C-alpha positions in Angstrom: 6.0 1.1 33.2 3.2 3.0 31.7 4.1 5.2 28.7 3.2 8.9 28.9 0.3 10.0 26.7 -0.3 13.2 24.9 -3.4 14.6 23.2 -3.5 15.4 19.5 -4.6 18.9 20.4 -1.4 19.4 22.5 0.7 18.1 19.6 -1.1 20.4 17.1 -0.6 23.4 19.3 3.1 22.6 19.6 3.5 22.2 15.8 1.7 25.6 15.2 4.0 27.3 17.7 7.2 25.7 16.3 6.8 25.8 12.5 6.1 28.5 9.9 2.6 27.8 8.7 2.6 30.8 6.3 4.9 29.0 3.8 3.0 28.3 0.6 2.7 24.5 0.4 0.6 22.2 -1.7 0.5 19.7 1.1 -1.9 19.7 4.0 0.3 20.1 7.1 -0.6 18.9 10.5 -3.0 16.3 11.6 -4.4 14.5 8.6 -6.2 11.7 10.4 -7.3 11.9 14.0 -7.6 9.2 16.6 -9.5 8.8 19.9 -6.8 7.3 22.1 -4.2 10.1 22.0 -0.5 9.5 21.4 2.0 7.7 23.4 4.2 6.1 20.7 5.0 7.6 17.4 5.8 5.6 14.3 8.1 7.8 12.2 8.8 7.5 8.5 9.4 9.6 5.4 6.4 8.4 3.4 2.9 7.5 4.4 2.4 4.0 2.9 1.1 0.5 3.6 4.5 -0.8 4.7 4.8 2.0 7.3 1.3 1.2 8.6 2.2 -2.5 9.0 5.5 -1.8 10.7 4.0 0.8 13.1 1.1 -1.6 13.9 3.5 -4.4 14.9 5.4 -1.9 17.1 2.3 -0.7 18.9 2.3 2.8 17.6 -0.8 4.9 18.0 0.2 7.7 15.6 2.4 8.1 12.5 4.6 11.1 11.9 5.7 11.5 8.2 7.1 14.1 5.8 5.0 12.9 2.8 1.4 12.5 3.9 -1.9 11.7 2.3 -3.3 15.0 1.2 -1.7 17.3 -1.4 -3.7 20.4 -1.9 -6.9 19.2 -3.5 -10.0 17.3 -2.6 -9.6 13.6 -3.5 -12.1 10.8 -3.2 -11.3 8.1 -0.7 -11.2 5.3 -3.2 -8.7 2.6 -4.3 -5.3 3.0 -2.5 -6.3 6.0 -0.4 -9.4 4.2 0.8 -7.4 1.1 1.8 -4.8 3.2 3.7 -7.4 5.3 5.6 -9.5 2.2 6.4 -6.4 0.5 8.0 -5.6 3.7 10.0 -9.2 4.1 11.3 -9.5 0.4 12.1 -6.4 0.6 14.3 -7.4 4.1 15.7 -4.1 5.4 14.5 -3.5 9.1 13.8 -1.5 10.6 11.0 0.6 13.8 11.3 2.4 15.2 8.3 4.7 18.1 7.8 6.1 19.0 4.4 7.7 22.4 3.6 7.5 23.8 7.1 9.7 20.8 8.2 12.1 21.3 5.3 12.7 24.9 6.2 12.9 24.8 10.0 16.4 26.1 11.0 16.8 23.5 13.8 14.6 20.5 13.1 14.4 20.6 9.3 15.7 18.4 6.5 18.0 21.1 5.0 19.7 21.9 8.3 20.0 18.2 9.0 21.7 17.6 5.7 24.1 20.5 6.3 25.0 19.3 9.8 25.4 15.7 8.7 28.1 17.0 6.2 29.7 19.1 8.9 29.0 22.3 7.0 27.9 25.8 8.2 24.5 27.2 7.5 25.3 30.7 6.1 21.9 31.9 5.0 18.8 31.3 2.9 18.1 32.3 -0.7 15.9 31.7 -3.7 12.2 32.5 -4.3 9.7 29.7 -4.2 6.2 31.3 -4.1 7.5 34.0 -1.8 9.7 31.9 0.4 13.5 31.7 0.5 13.4 27.9 0.4 17.1 27.2 -0.4 19.8 27.0 2.2 23.4 28.2 1.6 26.2 26.3 3.3 29.9 26.9 3.7 32.9 24.7 4.6 34.1 25.0 8.1 37.6 26.4 8.6 40.0 24.8 11.0 39.2 26.3 14.4 42.9 26.8 15.1 43.2 29.2 12.1 41.7 32.6 13.1 40.7 35.3 10.6 38.9 38.7 10.8 38.1 38.6 7.1 34.5 37.4 6.5 35.4 35.3 3.4 38.3 33.7 5.3 36.0 32.6 8.0 35.2 29.7 5.7 37.4 27.1 4.0 37.2 25.4 0.6 37.3 21.8 -0.5 37.8 19.8 -3.6 34.6 18.5 -5.1 35.9 14.9 -5.0 36.6 15.3 -1.3 33.1 16.6 -0.7 31.6 13.6 -2.6 33.8 11.3 -0.4 32.5 13.1 2.7 28.9 12.7 1.5 29.3 9.0 0.9 30.9 8.4 4.3 28.4 10.4 6.3 25.1 9.9 4.5 25.6 7.2 1.8 26.3 6.9 -1.9 24.4 9.6 -3.9 22.3 8.8 -6.9 24.4 11.0 -9.1 27.4 13.4 -8.9 28.5 15.9 -11.6 31.7 17.9 -11.5 30.9 20.7 -13.8 34.1 22.8 -13.2 37.6 22.6 -11.7 37.2 25.3 -9.0 37.2 24.5 -5.3 33.9 24.2 -3.5 33.2 27.2 -1.3 29.5 28.0 -1.5 26.9 25.2 -1.6 23.2 25.4 -2.2 21.1 22.9 -0.3 17.5 21.7 -0.9 16.4 18.3 0.3 14.0 16.2 -1.7 12.7 17.5 -5.1 15.0 20.5 -5.4 16.1 20.6 -9.0 14.0 23.7 -9.6 16.8 25.5 -7.6 19.8 24.6 -9.8 19.7 27.9 -11.6 18.8 29.9 -8.5 21.8 28.4 -6.7 24.1 29.4 -9.6 22.7 32.9 -9.8 23.2 33.3 -6.1 26.9 32.5 -6.5 27.0 28.9 -5.4 29.5 26.7 -7.1 27.9 23.4 -5.9 24.3 22.3 -5.4 23.1 19.4 -3.3 19.5 18.1 -3.6 17.6 14.8 -3.5 16.1 14.0 -6.9 18.2 13.2 -10.0 16.9 14.4 -13.3 18.1 13.8 -16.9 17.6 17.4 -18.0 19.1 18.9 -14.9 22.4 17.2 -15.7 22.9 19.3 -18.8 21.6 22.4 -17.1 24.2 22.1 -14.3 27.0 21.1 -16.6 26.4 24.1 -18.9 26.0 26.8 -16.2 28.3 25.4 -14.7 27.6 24.3 -11.2 28.6 21.0 -9.5 25.7 18.7 -8.6 25.1 16.1 -6.0 21.8 14.3 -6.0 21.6 12.2 -2.9 18.1 10.7 -3.4 14.7 12.2 -2.4 14.3 9.7 0.4 17.8 9.8 1.9 17.9 13.6 2.0 14.6 13.7 3.9 15.1 11.3 6.8 16.5 14.1 9.0 13.5 16.2 9.7 11.1 13.6 10.9 13.7 12.1 13.2 14.6 15.5 14.6 11.0 16.4 15.2 10.2 13.1 16.8 13.1 13.6 19.2 11.8 17.1 20.0 8.4 15.7 20.7 9.9 13.0 22.9 11.7 15.7 24.9 8.7 18.0 25.2 5.9 15.4 25.9 7.7 12.3 27.1 6.5 10.3 24.1 8.4 7.4 22.7 9.1 6.9 19.0 10.5 4.5 16.5 11.8 5.4 13.1 11.1 2.9 10.3 13.6 3.0 7.5 11.7 2.2 4.3 13.9 3.5 1.5 12.7 3.9 -2.0 16.3 4.2 -3.3 15.1 7.2 -5.4 
């Protein structure tokens, strides 16, 4: 059976129609390396790297879809590692598509919403100011559907921090670090996948009692403890597998493409 093929132009048009390209991002979003054969099978990963190229090549992929691509806001010479990676891609006629902050922030396909839904939480709004964008997501605890309430605050439940950590471990995996900074129940949770420790104070000022992000950081430990706000650092990699998988599934549905996710964790 012959696989369906899609042009890079059609993919690019879909991405521009689906995502917010106005968000300020140091990354170059969209097609970073073109090919001539179009796309029928996507190799999907979090990071553009040599291991991903090798895995995708063995699987017969003609394009890579990643969250962390090759270009990050400045002109860089194609030398050393970058030269070797691009040389391999061009030798195989393999395209590279990368989406960074537009993917994090998408309300359906993104990393933040993926993290929220994996934890069976409710997305209750966005907040924080990152170069003009409300980049942080707020999440609440679902209340038992059998318990009705007309009070807005009573629409949501609370949970012990230890129970939230147990839920995180069972649904996503062991986080890099957890910090219980106070004894109050968890009610309002700030969410930012990946490198989100800049948002610890923003989440506290917004009224969140708990903050979930990817990266763990020595200084952020004391900051969170002293505010205080509970902290779960799930790992940069593990909090950002959701978006590329969701986007790949959407592209499969839209264009009939096939895709394969390659799990290449950094454990960081």
